[in-house]
C-alpha positions, 0 to 999 in steps of 0.5 A: 514485508521489507519496505524497500523504499524506506530501507534505501533511505536508511542505508543512504543516511548510514552511508552519509554517516560512515562517509561510505558509498552505497555500494559498500552497504549493498549487502544490507539491502534486504534488511528491515528499515527500522533495524538499519535506523537503530544501527545508525542511531546506536553508531552515532551515540557511539561515535559521539560518546567515544570522546564525550569527556574531551568534548565536555572539557572543552566546552568548560574551557571555552566558558573562559573566553569571549565567544568572538574568540571562541569562534575564531579559534573553532573555525581555525583550530578545531573544524566542524567535527569538534565543533558540532560535538562541543555544541552538543554540550553547550547550553543552546542559548550560548551555543546559539549566540557562538553559531552566530559568529561563525561563517555560515559555511562553516556552520553548515559543515557543523550540520553535517556532524551534528544530530539535531535530536541531541541538540533540538533547542539549539536547532529550534532557537536558531534565528530563521534567516541563518537557517535559511542561509545555511539551507541554501548552501546545503541545497548547493551541495546537493546534501539532501541527506543532512536538510532532511534530517533537521526537518524534524527539529526545525519550527514551522516557521523555520519550514515554512521559510525555507521551502520558498528558497528550494525552488527545484520541485525535484530537490525539494522531493529529495529532502522530503525522503530523507526526512526522519520522522515521517509524521513531520511530512505532513507539516511540509505538505501542508505548506505546499499549494497543489500547484507546487505538489504537482510540480513535485510530481512532475519532477518525479517523472521528468528526473526519474524520482518516482521511488522518492515520491512513492516513498513520500506518498506512503508514509504521510498521513491519509489525507495528504496520501489521498491530496497526493494520489489525486493530483497524480491521478489527474497528470497526463497519460504518459507520466501515469504510464511511466509511474506504472513502468517503475512500479513494475521494474522496481517491485513497487506496487505495494505504495502505488496500490495503496495510493489508488485505494486512497484516491476518489473513485472517478480517478480510480477508474482512469488508472484502472484502465490504463493501456500498460495495466492491461499487459499480461506480464504487468497483470502477473505481477500485480496478482502476485504482489497482492498475494505476496503481501495480502494486498487483494482488499486493494487489488479486487475493488480495482478490478471491479473498475475496469471495463469488461474487456480488460477484467476478462484478460484478468480473469484469463490471467488468473487462471494461467497464474500459479495456483497458490496465488488463485487460492489466495484471491479466494481466501481474501475475498471470503476474508473481506468480503470482495465476493462479487468482484470474483464473481464477476471475473468467473463470469466472464471466462470461457466455459472450459476455464470455468470448469478448471476453476470449478475445481480449484473453488470446490477444493476450498474450505466449506467456510469459503464456499458458504461464503461464496453462496451467500455473497451470491444471493445477497447481491443477486449474482446467482446467474454469474455463480450458476456456471461453476455450481453446474461443474460440480460433480454429484459427490462435490456438491454433497460435500458442499450441501451437507455442511452448508445445511448443517450451518442453516444455510437455506440453499433451496429458497436461495436457489429457487428465488435465483431461478425464478428471479433470473429464469435460471430453472434449467441449471438450478433443476440440473443441480437439484437432480444430481443430489442423493435423495437424502440431500434432497429431503434434507434441502426441503426440511431446511427451507421454508418456501414462500407459496409462490416460490414453491408452486414455481418449483413444482410447474417448472419440475413438471415442465421439464419431466423431472417429477421422478427425479426430484421426488424426495425434494417434492414429496417433502415440501408437499408433505 
């Protein structure tokens, strides 16, 4: 799966390195972000190594002169590109002393061409006041790419010193978007109070920076993501509706669903029932994204938090969407143990729609169907599942019952217990009657019914006038 947000960041960094406009790199939009990062790093190394011997000789020659004179020559003759390359060859202590003799604006120019990973001691050893001055210049230039690249190499003291200078929350968000090592984002967030983070979230809405905000939320650690998600979920409906709109337009459901999955349930209930999420096109796209990116384990629990009317709309939409999406949902419910959410959706469908769904269910692998039956029994959802079972033809029932009995599933006990507990005798007896005599006997053999349930079964069969139809089952139980 392509992480389009990470790819976007890498393309902008690559364009920054090559001094190319984003449109020139548009053909790389579907490339993996990791691949683009390795390409950028290789190109950066190649650009540096191309004349490295010359840079080494310049660094050696500079030792013959006092740093004050070297600083003047650097600004008047060599310029920021050569200065950045030579600085990478210098001992950190000498480079720091030399840097402090340069104009701050010139140092900001050097930062554009200096790879902080090749000079970590230089970056970390730079006095915080100078770093703050450089950061302010880069902010005025809106050079967020360069600022983001240096976050990894800065000390915590430098980061905490620069953050208050970034007064615009949107600018802070854009700097974070370009941070190289996303693990450092947690450090950045740790310096921000909730009020500042809420400002960042509002800036995403007001400045159309949702893609950057979602990238930030997607790549931070679990605790930070939960914090950001919880603060986002507390915002006004207008802001949340705009987030859904952007997720819909830019196909950003992967990070949105991951964020929702991490926040406390009361907040999730509110998000699950947003009016915009009830629109058919939005529901369809969420389901397609869940199928394409295997996100049903996040989507199905979310559906369970919706109102009944909302769930009914989802159930109808599931039946109207591509068959493979519905099949993927059933398979995910089996793999992740999420049958209760699916069964509840099934129970909300009209009978004629349930009949169509029954055909889809019965076509699944036996293991999937068996786990569905077991889940219904374990979660007291037999009454919700019965309408589906009732639509199966005798041959279809036989296809399911036989292998289930082979696996030791006590079908008769499950069915009779459900009939007794939920007073669902009519559909249960109807199912039993349609079984072939041999399967009736096998069901009786495979289950040890408590005396109370056995008595109830005989009594209900007699009341319904079905003793003859259920003779193989009843005789096996009686014998």
